[in-house]
C-alpha positions in Angstrom: 0.0 0.2 0.0 1.4 3.2 -1.3 2.2 6.2 1.4 0.8 9.6 1.2 2.5 12.3 -0.3 3.5 13.8 3.4 5.5 10.9 3.9 6.5 9.9 0.8 10.7 9.4 0.2 12.2 12.8 -1.7 14.8 12.7 -3.9 17.2 15.1 -5.3 19.3 14.7 -8.5 22.6 16.7 -8.7 23.4 17.0 -12.0 27.4 17.3 -12.2 28.3 16.6 -8.9 32.4 17.6 -8.2 33.7 18.8 -5.1 32.5 22.5 -4.0 29.0 23.6 -4.6 27.1 20.4 -5.5 28.8 18.4 -2.7 27.5 21.0 -0.3 24.0 20.8 -1.6 24.2 16.9 -1.9 25.4 16.8 2.3 22.5 19.3 2.9 19.5 17.8 1.2 20.9 14.4 2.4 21.2 15.4 5.8 17.4 16.4 5.7 15.9 13.0 4.9 16.7 13.1 0.8 17.5 10.5 -1.4 20.5 11.6 -3.0 21.2 10.7 -6.7 24.9 12.2 -7.9 25.2 12.6 -11.7 28.3 13.3 -13.1 30.8 11.7 -16.0 33.5 10.0 -13.6 32.3 6.4 -12.4 35.2 5.8 -10.2 35.2 9.6 -8.4 31.0 9.2 -7.8 31.9 5.8 -6.4 34.0 7.1 -3.5 31.7 10.5 -3.3 28.7 7.3 -2.6 31.0 5.2 -0.1 31.7 9.0 1.7 27.9 9.8 1.9 26.8 6.4 3.1 29.1 6.8 5.7 27.0 9.9 7.0 23.9 8.0 6.8 22.7 9.4 3.6 21.0 7.4 1.6 22.4 7.9 -2.2 23.6 6.4 -5.5 25.6 7.1 -8.2 24.4 7.5 -11.9 27.2 8.1 -14.1 26.6 9.9 -17.4 27.6 12.6 -19.9 25.4 15.6 -19.1 26.8 17.3 -22.6 25.1 14.4 -24.2 21.1 15.5 -24.9 20.0 11.6 -25.1 21.7 11.6 -21.1 19.0 13.8 -20.1 15.9 11.5 -20.3 18.5 8.4 -19.4 19.2 9.8 -16.3 15.9 10.4 -15.5 14.8 7.1 -15.7 17.4 5.8 -13.9 17.3 7.5 -11.1 13.0 7.1 -11.0 14.0 3.0 -11.6 15.9 3.1 -8.9 15.0 5.7 -6.3 11.3 6.7 -7.3 10.3 9.9 -8.4 12.4 13.3 -8.5 11.5 15.8 -5.9 13.9 18.0 -6.9 16.8 18.9 -9.4 20.3 20.9 -8.2 21.7 21.9 -12.2 25.6 22.2 -11.1 26.8 21.3 -14.9 29.0 23.5 -16.9 31.2 23.5 -19.8 34.2 25.8 -20.6 34.8 24.7 -24.5 34.5 27.4 -26.9 36.8 29.5 -24.6 37.8 32.0 -27.7 34.8 32.4 -30.0 37.3 33.5 -32.6 38.7 30.3 -32.7 36.3 28.1 -31.3 34.3 25.6 -33.7 30.9 24.5 -33.7 30.6 21.4 -31.7 32.7 23.3 -28.7 30.4 26.3 -28.4 27.3 23.8 -28.9 29.0 21.5 -25.8 29.1 25.0 -23.8 25.3 25.8 -24.6 23.9 22.3 -24.2 25.6 21.7 -21.0 24.4 24.9 -19.6 21.2 25.0 -20.9 20.0 22.8 -23.5 20.0 19.7 -21.6 18.7 21.2 -18.1 15.7 21.9 -20.2 15.7 18.1 -21.3 16.1 17.1 -17.6 13.4 19.2 -16.7 11.2 18.3 -19.2 11.9 14.1 -18.3 11.0 14.8 -14.4 8.2 17.3 -14.7 5.2 15.2 -14.3 7.3 14.0 -11.1 8.0 17.9 -10.0 4.7 18.4 -10.9 2.8 16.1 -7.9 5.6 16.9 -5.8 5.4 20.1 -5.8 9.3 20.2 -6.3 12.0 22.2 -7.1 14.5 23.5 -10.0 17.7 24.5 -8.4 20.2 25.9 -10.5 24.0 27.0 -9.6 25.4 30.1 -12.2 28.7 32.1 -12.3 28.6 35.7 -12.4 30.2 35.4 -16.1 27.0 35.9 -17.6 26.2 39.1 -16.1 25.8 42.0 -18.4 28.8 43.8 -17.4 32.2 45.0 -19.2 34.3 44.6 -16.4 33.3 41.3 -16.1 33.4 40.4 -20.3 36.9 41.7 -20.0 37.7 39.2 -16.9 36.0 36.2 -19.7 37.5 37.3 -22.3 41.2 37.1 -20.6 40.7 34.2 -18.9 39.5 32.3 -22.0 35.4 31.0 -20.8 33.9 33.3 -23.3 31.8 30.1 -24.2 30.7 29.6 -20.5 29.9 33.0 -20.3 27.7 32.7 -23.4 26.1 30.0 -21.7 25.8 31.3 -18.2 24.0 34.5 -19.7 21.4 32.3 -21.3 21.4 29.9 -18.5 20.0 33.2 -16.0 17.4 34.1 -18.7 16.5 30.5 -18.6 15.9 30.3 -15.2 13.4 33.7 -15.3 11.3 31.5 -17.8 10.8 28.9 -15.8 10.0 30.9 -12.9 7.5 32.4 -14.7 6.5 29.0 -17.1 6.1 26.8 -13.2 4.7 29.2 -11.2 1.4 27.6 -12.0 2.2 24.3 -11.3 3.7 25.2 -7.8 7.2 24.2 -9.0 9.6 26.4 -7.5 13.1 27.5 -9.3 16.1 29.2 -7.8 19.2 30.3 -8.8 22.3 31.2 -7.1 24.7 33.2 -8.9 28.1 32.8 -7.7 30.5 35.9 -7.8 33.5 34.5 -6.9 35.9 31.4 -6.3 34.9 28.8 -4.3 36.5 27.9 -1.3 38.5 24.5 -1.6 37.8 24.1 -5.5 40.1 23.5 -8.4 40.1 27.3 -9.3 40.7 28.2 -5.5 44.5 29.5 -5.6 44.2 30.9 -2.1 41.9 33.7 -2.4 38.5 32.3 -2.8 35.6 34.0 -0.6 32.5 31.3 -1.5 31.8 28.9 1.1 29.9 26.2 -0.6 28.1 25.8 2.5 26.5 29.2 2.3 25.4 28.4 -1.2 23.8 24.7 -0.2 22.1 26.7 2.7 20.7 28.7 0.3 19.3 26.9 -2.0 17.7 24.9 0.9 16.3 28.1 2.0 14.5 28.6 -1.3 13.4 24.9 -1.4 12.0 24.6 2.1 10.0 28.1 1.6 9.2 27.8 -1.7 9.6 30.9 -2.9 11.2 30.9 -6.5 13.9 33.8 -6.7 17.6 34.7 -7.8 19.9 34.7 -5.0 23.6 36.7 -5.5 26.1 35.0 -3.2 30.3 36.6 -3.5 
């Protein structure tokens, strides 16, 4: 006999799992009783992360997938629901820094940056939409400051050879706004945290990082638990 909606197990799908923000989000939601589905390309790293979460009492499963592949989106959702049940929340942390110099990048590199940041996020949401509607769930998106419309940031993106990422981030920010409007009537919460700065303890941290990944995770939890769609900037 099935349980009621209030006592059903909740599941968050963490797309683009790695050290930093996505690890903190998985830890936060797992600590709040969520099952956690970890999605990333590297199966070995996923298995190690799964084992670490299990030692902390989190119910977790690993789902290796290349989120640059549009076919992976539907497949991942199907695999997660088959093993863990309906999806309650999606955390999109995947990104690609391909197409760094748009004057020399080929079409494939530019498409990859856009597909990882935007297209495949949309396809994942489409695949999980029935579950998200039923659960009154959430779509939680990590974004970066390179997508902001500011000449100083544009200069930084050019200097760091991250132009493809900057374009994808700008489009992802617009997508979040569209999803907020489109899904409001369905009771689905959409939240975005725009990170202005480097995240401590990640590969980008050269000793001067200012952003604590736990602060970002706590912000996502507030957005989810308060069921208030919004965009928050963290620096």
